[in-house]
Structure formats: C-alpha cells, structure tokens
C-alpha positions as a Python dict, from the first residue, in 0.01 Angstrom:
ca = {
    (1, 'M'): (0, 0, 0),
    (2, 'M'): (304, 242, 72),
    (3, 'A'): (492, 173, -263),
    (4, 'L'): (174, 280, -411),
    (5, 'V'): (158, 644, -264),
    (6, 'L'): (519, 693, -366),
    (7, 'F'): (474, 623, -690),
    (8, 'L'): (123, 785, -740),
    (9, 'S'): (254, 1099, -565),
    (10, 'F'): (557, 1100, -809),
    (11, 'L'): (344, 1064, -1144),
    (12, 'I'): (128, 1350, -1030),
    (13, 'M'): (408, 1578, -966),
    (14, 'I'): (541, 1478, -1296),
    (15, 'F'): (220, 1543, -1472),
    (16, 'I'): (177, 1865, -1345),
    (17, 'G'): (522, 2011, -1402),
    (18, 'V'): (723, 1955, -1114),
    (19, 'P'): (1083, 1944, -1190),
    (20, 'I'): (1228, 1547, -1224),
    (21, 'A'): (1419, 1572, -890),
    (22, 'F'): (1179, 1772, -703),
    (23, 'S'): (918, 1503, -816),
    (24, 'L'): (1145, 1233, -659),
    (25, 'G'): (1234, 1450, -361),
    (26, 'L'): (873, 1545, -289),
    (27, 'S'): (706, 1145, -343),
    (28, 'S'): (1025, 1017, -85),
    (29, 'C'): (917, 1277, 190),
    (30, 'I'): (530, 1210, 173),
    (31, 'Y'): (622, 830, 176),
    (32, 'L'): (852, 907, 489),
    (33, 'L'): (576, 1117, 657),
    (34, 'L'): (287, 887, 595),
    (35, 'G'): (515, 563, 695),
    (36, 'D'): (588, 765, 1006),
    (37, 'I'): (980, 744, 927),
    (38, 'S'): (1259, 998, 1073),
    (39, 'L'): (1321, 1288, 821),
    (40, 'T'): (1676, 1266, 868),
    (41, 'I'): (1701, 928, 650),
    (42, 'I'): (1678, 1226, 315),
    (43, 'P'): (1973, 1401, 414),
    (44, 'Q'): (2191, 1056, 553),
    (45, 'K'): (2067, 923, 218),
    (46, 'M'): (2115, 1216, -46),
    (47, 'F'): (2488, 1266, 95),
    (48, 'E'): (2529, 899, 48),
    (49, 'G'): (2446, 923, -337),
    (50, 'I'): (2649, 1193, -408),
    (51, 'N'): (2931, 1110, -189),
    (52, 'S'): (3161, 993, -440),
    (53, 'F'): (3524, 1106, -603),
    (54, 'T'): (3432, 1013, -933),
    (55, 'L'): (3150, 1202, -940),
    (56, 'L'): (3339, 1524, -925),
    (57, 'C'): (3396, 1497, -1276),
    (58, 'I'): (3088, 1602, -1377),
    (59, 'P'): (3079, 1976, -1255),
    (60, 'G'): (3459, 1938, -1458),
    (61, 'F'): (3348, 1790, -1763),
    (62, 'I'): (3033, 2074, -1793),
    (63, 'L'): (3240, 2330, -1740),
    (64, 'A'): (3521, 2194, -2012),
    (65, 'G'): (3202, 2157, -2241),
    (66, 'N'): (3101, 2480, -2182),
    (67, 'L'): (3435, 2673, -2200),
    (68, 'M'): (3481, 2516, -2518),
    (69, 'N'): (3156, 2600, -2667),
    (70, 'A'): (3212, 2948, -2585),
    (71, 'G'): (3522, 2957, -2740),
    (72, 'G'): (3393, 2905, -3111),
    (73, 'I'): (3400, 2540, -3093),
    (74, 'T'): (3073, 2491, -3239),
    (75, 'K'): (3107, 2646, -3559),
    (76, 'R'): (3475, 2538, -3627),
    (77, 'I'): (3307, 2149, -3582),
    (78, 'I'): (3024, 2248, -3808),
    (79, 'D'): (3257, 2410, -4065),
    (80, 'F'): (3480, 2069, -4099),
    (81, 'T'): (3195, 1877, -4103),
    (82, 'N'): (3036, 2077, -4411),
    (83, 'N'): (3287, 2106, -4578),
    (84, 'I'): (3366, 1753, -4605),
    (85, 'V'): (2985, 1604, -4657),
    (86, 'G'): (2827, 1978, -4789),
    (87, 'H'): (2841, 1887, -5172),
    (88, 'I'): (2630, 1570, -5085),
    (89, 'R'): (2253, 1581, -5178),
    (90, 'G'): (2117, 1736, -4816),
    (91, 'G'): (2454, 1801, -4669),
    (92, 'L'): (2380, 2049, -4476),
    (93, 'G'): (2172, 1772, -4270),
    (94, 'L'): (2439, 1536, -4301),
    (95, 'A'): (2683, 1787, -4134),
    (96, 'N'): (2433, 1858, -3903),
    (97, 'V'): (2464, 1434, -3781),
    (98, 'G'): (2857, 1472, -3823),
    (99, 'A'): (2878, 1782, -3659),
    (100, 'S'): (2679, 1581, -3380),
    (101, 'M'): (2954, 1342, -3357),
    (102, 'G'): (3220, 1597, -3303),
    (103, 'F'): (3055, 1784, -3024),
    (104, 'A'): (2983, 1458, -2858),
    (105, 'G'): (3349, 1435, -2798),
    (106, 'I'): (3305, 1726, -2589),
    (107, 'S'): (3007, 1812, -2387),
    (108, 'G'): (2901, 1467, -2284),
    (109, 'T'): (2531, 1583, -2316),
    (110, 'A'): (2224, 1548, -2534),
    (111, 'L'): (2072, 1852, -2410),
    (112, 'A'): (2399, 2080, -2499),
    (113, 'D'): (2422, 2001, -2817),
    (114, 'T'): (2109, 2035, -2911),
    (115, 'A'): (2118, 2371, -2799),
    (116, 'S'): (2428, 2461, -2941),
    (117, 'I'): (2404, 2313, -3303),
    (118, 'G'): (2045, 2317, -3362),
    (119, 'S'): (2063, 2699, -3303),
    (120, 'V'): (2347, 2701, -3577),
    (121, 'L'): (2180, 2433, -3820),
    (122, 'I'): (1815, 2441, -3783),
    (123, 'P'): (1801, 2830, -3878),
    (124, 'A'): (2036, 2729, -4152),
    (125, 'M'): (1895, 2495, -4305),
    (126, 'K'): (1552, 2632, -4309),
    (127, 'K'): (1680, 2924, -4520),
    (128, 'K'): (1861, 2693, -4773),
    (129, 'G'): (1510, 2542, -4795),
    (130, 'Y'): (1508, 2197, -4572),
    (131, 'D'): (1149, 2189, -4436),
    (132, 'A'): (1140, 2279, -4038),
    (133, 'S'): (1036, 1980, -3943),
    (134, 'F'): (1315, 1773, -4072),
    (135, 'S'): (1573, 1974, -3964),
    (136, 'V'): (1432, 1996, -3599),
    (137, 'A'): (1398, 1600, -3643),
    (138, 'V'): (1768, 1573, -3759),
    (139, 'T'): (1912, 1717, -3493),
    (140, 'S'): (1710, 1632, -3153),
    (141, 'S'): (1805, 1250, -3309),
    (142, 'S'): (2159, 1327, -3369),
    (143, 'S'): (2202, 1498, -3037),
    (144, 'T'): (2113, 1155, -2889),
    (145, 'I'): (2465, 1065, -3003),
    (146, 'G'): (2627, 1301, -2726),
    (147, 'P'): (2615, 1057, -2409),
    (148, 'I'): (2734, 737, -2633),
    (149, 'I'): (3077, 894, -2749),
    (150, 'P'): (3305, 964, -2461),
    (151, 'P'): (3282, 1162, -2266),
    (152, 'S'): (2955, 1097, -2122),
    (153, 'L'): (2817, 1244, -1815),
    (154, 'P'): (2507, 924, -1812),
    (155, 'M'): (2797, 692, -1814),
    (156, 'I'): (2989, 851, -1522),
    (157, 'I'): (2700, 791, -1288),
    (158, 'L'): (2661, 447, -1382),
    (159, 'G'): (3016, 344, -1354),
    (160, 'T'): (3016, 532, -1009),
    (161, 'L'): (2723, 303, -905),
    (162, 'A'): (2827, -40, -1028),
    (163, 'T'): (3166, 76, -983),
    (164, 'V'): (3261, -40, -1353),
    (165, 'S'): (3571, 85, -1531),
    (166, 'I'): (3439, 444, -1635),
    (167, 'G'): (3716, 398, -1877),
    (168, 'D'): (3586, 74, -1990),
    (169, 'L'): (3254, 181, -2062),
    (170, 'F'): (3376, 526, -2277),
    (171, 'I'): (3510, 318, -2505),
    (172, 'A'): (3279, 66, -2519),
    (173, 'G'): (3040, 364, -2634),
    (174, 'V'): (3309, 463, -2963),
    (175, 'I'): (3142, 182, -3204),
    (176, 'P'): (2777, 198, -3092),
    (177, 'G'): (2794, 568, -3100),
    (178, 'I'): (2965, 548, -3473),
    (179, 'L'): (2717, 313, -3568),
    (180, 'L'): (2421, 561, -3466),
    (181, 'G'): (2573, 884, -3662),
    (182, 'V'): (2601, 635, -3915),
    (183, 'G'): (2240, 543, -3932),
    (184, 'L'): (2085, 878, -3925),
    (185, 'M'): (2336, 980, -4199),
    (186, 'I'): (2177, 705, -4411),
    (187, 'V'): (1862, 822, -4324),
    (188, 'T'): (1904, 1203, -4325),
    (189, 'Y'): (2113, 1093, -4754),
    (190, 'I'): (1767, 887, -4822),
    (191, 'I'): (1523, 1122, -4757),
    (192, 'S'): (1724, 1447, -4882),
    (193, 'V'): (1758, 1279, -5254),
    (194, 'K'): (1364, 1231, -5211),
    (195, 'R'): (1301, 1532, -5170),
    (196, 'K'): (1551, 1719, -5344),
    (197, 'Y'): (1728, 1889, -5092),
    (198, 'P'): (2020, 2156, -5169),
    (199, 'R'): (2375, 2065, -5181),
    (200, 'E'): (2669, 2257, -5140),
    (201, 'A'): (2937, 2382, -5310),
    (202, 'S'): (3252, 2114, -5320),
    (203, 'Q'): (3562, 2237, -5146),
    (204, 'S'): (3951, 2212, -5257),
    (205, 'I'): (4129, 1989, -5039),
    (206, 'S'): (4297, 2336, -4916),
    (207, 'V'): (3993, 2426, -4734),
    (208, 'I'): (3926, 2107, -4594),
    (209, 'F'): (4226, 2056, -4464),
    (210, 'K'): (4220, 2459, -4308),
    (211, 'S'): (3838, 2371, -4139),
    (212, 'F'): (4004, 2054, -4007),
    (213, 'W'): (4310, 2201, -3829),
    (214, 'G'): (4056, 2493, -3687),
    (215, 'A'): (3828, 2192, -3521),
    (216, 'F'): (4165, 1952, -3442),
    (217, 'W'): (4224, 2116, -3106),
    (218, 'A'): (3881, 2046, -3030),
    (219, 'L'): (3835, 1718, -3138),
    (220, 'L'): (4143, 1642, -2978),
    (221, 'M'): (4022, 1707, -2665),
    (222, 'T'): (3842, 1353, -2636),
    (223, 'V'): (4163, 1182, -2770),
    (224, 'V'): (4316, 1327, -2462),
    (225, 'I'): (4046, 1199, -2241),
    (226, 'L'): (4007, 880, -2354),
    (227, 'F'): (4359, 759, -2337),
    (228, 'G'): (4468, 925, -2053),
    (229, 'I'): (4173, 738, -1863),
    (230, 'L'): (4262, 397, -2085),
    (231, 'S'): (4628, 449, -2041),
    (232, 'G'): (4595, 504, -1603),
    (233, 'F'): (4750, 852, -1646),
    (234, 'F'): (4468, 989, -1454),
    (235, 'T'): (4123, 921, -1345),
    (236, 'P'): (3793, 1009, -1455),
    (237, 'T'): (3804, 1327, -1227),
    (238, 'E'): (4160, 1431, -1299),
    (239, 'A'): (4005, 1379, -1622),
    (240, 'A'): (3795, 1641, -1625),
    (241, 'V'): (3994, 1916, -1474),
    (242, 'I'): (4265, 1878, -1734),
    (243, 'A'): (4011, 1908, -1965),
    (244, 'V'): (3903, 2246, -1766),
    (245, 'V'): (4295, 2344, -1817),
    (246, 'Y'): (4276, 2211, -2176),
    (247, 'A'): (3972, 2407, -2304),
    (248, 'L'): (4117, 2730, -2105),
    (249, 'V'): (4437, 2696, -2310),
    (250, 'V'): (4234, 2647, -2632),
    (251, 'G'): (3996, 2949, -2591),
    (252, 'L'): (4213, 3216, -2458),
    (253, 'F'): (4524, 3134, -2686),
    (254, 'I'): (4489, 2925, -2968),
    (255, 'Y'): (4103, 3026, -3101),
    (256, 'R'): (4125, 3291, -2906),
    (257, 'D'): (3734, 3320, -2930),
    (258, 'L'): (3696, 3302, -2523),
    (259, 'K'): (3718, 3615, -2343),
    (260, 'V'): (3836, 3631, -1978),
    (261, 'R'): (3535, 3890, -1907),
    (262, 'E'): (3305, 3580, -1999),
    (263, 'I'): (3461, 3337, -1807),
    (264, 'P'): (3301, 3412, -1442),
    (265, 'K'): (2974, 3393, -1614),
    (266, 'I'): (3047, 3026, -1774),
    (267, 'I'): (3173, 2899, -1452),
    (268, 'L'): (2846, 3025, -1273),
    (269, 'D'): (2614, 2857, -1501),
    (270, 'S'): (2850, 2516, -1516),
    (271, 'V'): (2790, 2530, -1134),
    (272, 'V'): (2375, 2583, -1153),
    (273, 'D'): (2410, 2312, -1402),
    (274, 'A'): (2661, 2042, -1205),
    (275, 'A'): (2433, 2124, -882),
    (276, 'G'): (2099, 2025, -1027),
    (277, 'I'): (2271, 1705, -1122),
    (278, 'M'): (2415, 1632, -798),
    (279, 'I'): (2065, 1706, -647),
    (280, 'L'): (1905, 1484, -889),
    (281, 'V'): (2156, 1204, -782),
    (282, 'G'): (2090, 1300, -410),
    (283, 'F'): (1680, 1263, -428),
    (284, 'A'): (1731, 991, -698),
    (285, 'N'): (1952, 762, -414),
    (286, 'L'): (1685, 837, -135),
    (287, 'F'): (1376, 711, -370),
    (288, 'G'): (1590, 443, -487),
    (289, 'W'): (1673, 306, -112),
    (290, 'I'): (1293, 343, -33),
    (291, 'L'): (1208, 144, -382),
    (292, 'V'): (1447, -128, -185),
    (293, 'S'): (1322, -116, 158),
    (294, 'E'): (973, -197, -41),
    (295, 'Q'): (1139, -462, -186),
    (296, 'I'): (1058, -329, -577),
    (297, 'P'): (1370, -425, -739),
    (298, 'Q'): (1272, -778, -622),
    (299, 'L'): (936, -793, -772),
    (300, 'I'): (1035, -636, -1089),
    (301, 'A'): (1326, -916, -1131),
    (302, 'D'): (1022, -1197, -1010),
    (303, 'V'): (827, -1045, -1284),
    (304, 'I'): (1039, -1045, -1519),
    (305, 'M'): (1192, -1360, -1538),
    (306, 'S'): (842, -1551, -1461),
    (307, 'I'): (770, -1406, -1777),
    (308, 'S'): (1075, -1622, -1974),
    (309, 'E'): (1418, -1733, -1866),
    (310, 'N'): (1493, -1691, -2243),
    (311, 'P'): (1767, -1442, -2261),
    (312, 'I'): (1657, -1284, -2605),
    (313, 'I'): (1323, -1258, -2411),
    (314, 'I'): (1451, -1111, -2073),
    (315, 'I'): (1677, -813, -2342),
    (316, 'L'): (1324, -713, -2512),
    (317, 'L'): (1157, -658, -2165),
    (318, 'I'): (1416, -503, -2053),
    (319, 'N'): (1484, -233, -2394),
    (320, 'L'): (1083, -239, -2369),
    (321, 'L'): (1068, -147, -1988),
    (322, 'L'): (1353, 125, -2018),
    (323, 'L'): (1238, 265, -2398),
    (324, 'F'): (908, 353, -2177),
    (325, 'V'): (1086, 506, -1856),
    (326, 'G'): (1307, 728, -2106),
    (327, 'M'): (960, 865, -2299),
    (328, 'F'): (886, 1014, -1940),
    (329, 'M'): (1171, 1032, -1679),
    (330, 'E'): (1532, 1191, -1690),
    (331, 'T'): (1809, 1031, -1804),
    (332, 'I'): (2016, 1055, -1477),
    (333, 'A'): (1745, 971, -1267),
    (334, 'A'): (1628, 641, -1406),
    (335, 'I'): (1998, 560, -1431),
    (336, 'V'): (2023, 570, -1058),
    (337, 'I'): (1702, 366, -977),
    (338, 'L'): (1692, 115, -1263),
    (339, 'F'): (2037, 51, -1308),
    (340, 'P'): (2076, -122, -986),
    (341, 'V'): (1740, -319, -1058),
    (342, 'L'): (1812, -437, -1370),
    (343, 'L'): (2203, -539, -1360),
    (344, 'P'): (2152, -836, -1128),
    (345, 'I'): (1863, -971, -1357),
    (346, 'A'): (2118, -874, -1668),
    (347, 'T'): (2403, -1047, -1487),
    (348, 'Q'): (2191, -1364, -1438),
    (349, 'I'): (2137, -1444, -1830),
    (350, 'G'): (2501, -1393, -1904),
    (351, 'M'): (2544, -1016, -1998),
    (352, 'D'): (2857, -824, -1869),
    (353, 'P'): (2782, -483, -1656),
    (354, 'V'): (2968, -294, -1949),
    (355, 'H'): (2754, -413, -2230),
    (356, 'F'): (2414, -386, -2051),
    (357, 'G'): (2532, -17, -1920),
    (358, 'V'): (2618, 102, -2267),
    (359, 'M'): (2254, -58, -2389),
    (360, 'M'): (2116, 124, -2094),
    (361, 'V'): (2257, 487, -2175),
    (362, 'L'): (2196, 425, -2536),
    (363, 'N'): (1826, 307, -2455),
    (364, 'L'): (1748, 567, -2268),
    (365, 'M'): (1936, 842, -2492),
    (366, 'I'): (1637, 747, -2745),
    (367, 'G'): (1374, 859, -2500),
    (368, 'L'): (1534, 1237, -2484),
    (369, 'S'): (1389, 1296, -2853),
    (370, 'T'): (1052, 1085, -2827),
    (371, 'P'): (714, 1253, -2695),
    (372, 'P'): (574, 1330, -2386),
    (373, 'V'): (903, 1467, -2211),
    (374, 'G'): (1151, 1428, -2473),
    (375, 'V'): (1364, 1739, -2401),
    (376, 'C'): (1567, 1736, -2685),
    (377, 'L'): (1255, 1752, -2864),
    (378, 'F'): (1131, 2041, -2732),
    (379, 'V'): (1450, 2209, -2768),
    (380, 'A'): (1470, 2156, -3116),
    (381, 'S'): (1092, 2255, -3168),
    (382, 'S'): (1136, 2548, -3023),
    (383, 'I'): (1432, 2655, -3223),
    (384, 'G'): (1287, 2533, -3536),
    (385, 'K'): (961, 2771, -3436),
    (386, 'I'): (705, 2441, -3505),
    (387, 'P'): (481, 2215, -3295),
    (388, 'I'): (619, 1909, -3135),
    (389, 'G'): (344, 1698, -3291),
    (390, 'R'): (480, 1820, -3638),
    (391, 'A'): (805, 1745, -3529),
    (392, 'S'): (776, 1377, -3388),
    (393, 'V'): (585, 1283, -3734),
    (394, 'A'): (901, 1377, -3894),
    (395, 'L'): (1128, 1189, -3637),
    (396, 'L'): (985, 865, -3716),
    (397, 'P'): (1200, 760, -3970),
    (398, 'F'): (1507, 860, -3726),
    (399, 'L'): (1360, 658, -3460),
    (400, 'A'): (1333, 331, -3675),
    (401, 'V'): (1751, 367, -3734),
    (402, 'S'): (1778, 446, -3366),
    (403, 'L'): (1602, 108, -3221),
    (404, 'I'): (1777, -114, -3526),
    (405, 'V'): (2099, 30, -3355),
    (406, 'L'): (1965, -25, -3010),
    (407, 'M'): (1885, -393, -3093),
    (408, 'L'): (2210, -422, -3293),
    (409, 'V'): (2427, -306, -2939),
    (410, 'A'): (2152, -532, -2711),
    (411, 'F'): (2235, -875, -2915),
    (412, 'I'): (2557, -824, -3093),
    (413, 'P'): (2804, -821, -2753),
    (414, 'E'): (3091, -764, -2948),
    (415, 'I'): (2999, -424, -3091),
    (416, 'T'): (3055, -279, -2735),
    (417, 'L'): (3331, -502, -2566),
    (418, 'F'): (3569, -528, -2849),
    (419, 'L'): (3768, -217, -2805),
    (420, 'P'): (3742, -272, -2411),
    (421, 'S'): (3899, -628, -2473),
    (422, 'L'): (4192, -501, -2629),
    (423, 'F'): (4284, -294, -2343),
    (424, 'D'): (4243, -517, -2120),
}
C-alpha cells in the first residue's frame, strides 16, 4: 500500500510539471511521513548517493564542455563536417549528424548538443529549403549520440553505482555511437534524395584541411580524456580537471574566442547545472532506498523471470521497460533507480555489466527525443518554431534506425565489448 502511495504521488507530480528531482524528493517525503519514518534518513541517503570521488568529475566535464562551446567549438565542428559532406545531397543534414558525433566528445550530454548545434543548424537548414520538421528531427535524434561517445555523464553515474570501470564504459560506447551516427546519416541521405534537398558546393582539399585544423584541438580532447583514463595516467575525476585546463588553454590562447570576462558566468552556469544533477542523484538515491526497503526490485525481477527464462525474451522485456521509462523520466534518475534493479537480472542471464550499461544508456537516450517528455525534441522544436506533434511524425524514420541500433547492441555483445577487450 505504501509503495502505491509513493508511485502515485511521484506520477502526479510529474504530470503537473514538478521537476523530476523534486518529484522524487517530495514523493519520498510523503512516503516517510505516512510511514512514520524519521526524516533524518533524507540527508543521510542523499549524502550517501553523492558521496563519491568519481562523481566529482561531473562538474568538471560540464565546465570543460561549456568552456569549449563558448570558445567557438560548435562553429568549427560544424564547418569541418559541412566541408566534408556538404557537397552530398542533404549535406547540411549530414553535417548536423556529423557535428553531433564530434560534439559528443566535448559535452557528454544530449541536451547541450541539441541547444548548441540546433541553434546554428536548424535555422540554416530552414533557410536553405529543408523542411522545419525534418531539421528538428535530425537535430534531436542525432543529439542522443552525445552520451554514447565518451565522455558521458550517464556512464559516469552508472559506473559509480556498479563499481564498473568508467574507462571500459567510455570506450565501449564508441562503436555503438558510430553505428548510431552512420545509421542516422543513411536515413538523412535517403530522405534528402527523395525530397531533393540542396547540396553545398564542393570544397578543395586545402579548405577541408584548414577546417580540420580549426576543429582539431576540440576533437583531440576526446582522445586525451579517453586514452588518459584507459592507460591509467589519470582517473576520470582527474581527467575532468585536465579537460577544464585544456579547454581554457584552447579557448583563450589557440582559438582565442573565449574571453576572460566570460569565464565567471560560464563557471556559474556550470555550477548550477552540476548542482541540479547532484540534487537529482541524491533524491534518486533516497527514492531507490525506499524501493529496496519495499522489495520492489525483487518483485520486478520475479515478474520478469516468471514470464520467461529465455535470455532473448528477458533482454527484450528489459528494453521495453527502459524505453517506456525513458519516455517519461530524466535519464540520470532512471539510471540511479533502475540500474541496481535490473543489473542482477542481466548478469543472471549472462550479460556483462559493461554491455548492459551501454545498452541501458543508449536505450534511455532514445527517450530524450521521443514524446511526451523528450527534452531534446522539445528544445529542437522550440528552436525550429514548430509544434511537438509535427516534429514527432518527422522523427519516426530516425527513431526506427535508433531502435535497430539498440537491438544490435543488445544482442551482439561484441559491438560493445570488443574495444574494452583490447585494453584488458
């Protein structure tokens, strides 16, 4: 009965528009009050959830991404990808996906990708004659690549929860991220040819090389972070600090687009973003503790295992559950609550924790571009100035490709485990 009160209050608050972090916290408070449980458990469980050295890298990576973005990174990556693929039919759409793949190595968040790249490319695509709904669909669907290709904030959270190597999770996301990007490019090209969208002028080798050099320092950051962690030179938290220093040097002295007077505001914005995530993690940990005390994880496991013991069926059921949750719940909250619940089921059927983790992140990322609570779709639709319903229809072909990639990742473990195995 008390568990029902917890879920109903949580769902009602989400429905009326209360932010997900406070929905988790308030519904937990209602449960504790009605259950006559001391409220001192709230700060204890919140602190327990965020008391991790590894989680310190979250504000670092957020700040590094914001510094790089303010330093002109978005424009340089867009120029580089457009110079490579712009001459192909639908070149701006292809550049949109390519820029998301490049930007993924900087921000680690899908929403930052949508806002930064979308604000530049959606108006540009509309001006060139691309349908607004198509432009929004390309942007929102490709932005989900951000947390797949390292660095990735969701994977940092996931690795912290399960004491799984964050370096392994990072590199395991590379091939799935590339697969998703290539798949979205194929759909973009097919639709562009069918609708006769324009192509840009071909660029000379010298122009392409110049644009590559312009984007080189930004793209190099991903390599520095990834191989620094995998080689053992520094931890993920130390990598975040190095990324901040790197972003400052590149923005101030190489690109010179970052101004000293802008840095305090960038730091303040980054602190606000990081604080929001940490509050969310704290409340989600409290919510998760209540679920465990009510034995909800065991109930879910029993229900899934009672349906079938076939690994294929179980993986499909887990993916359906995550797709449904991803449509309504913020990614990090879903990870903190559901990963400890579902990981034992996954390992019981023989899934590697790294494989399962990448599959879960990819699955929940798809939810960011699907209604009713797909924040990336909402942001892109706002930039494109079109109704969310119209954008949702245009999104369907891209959603189909994302689901195909998800199924490949789910049922072919080598896609995620091949690269980590090389570093064992």
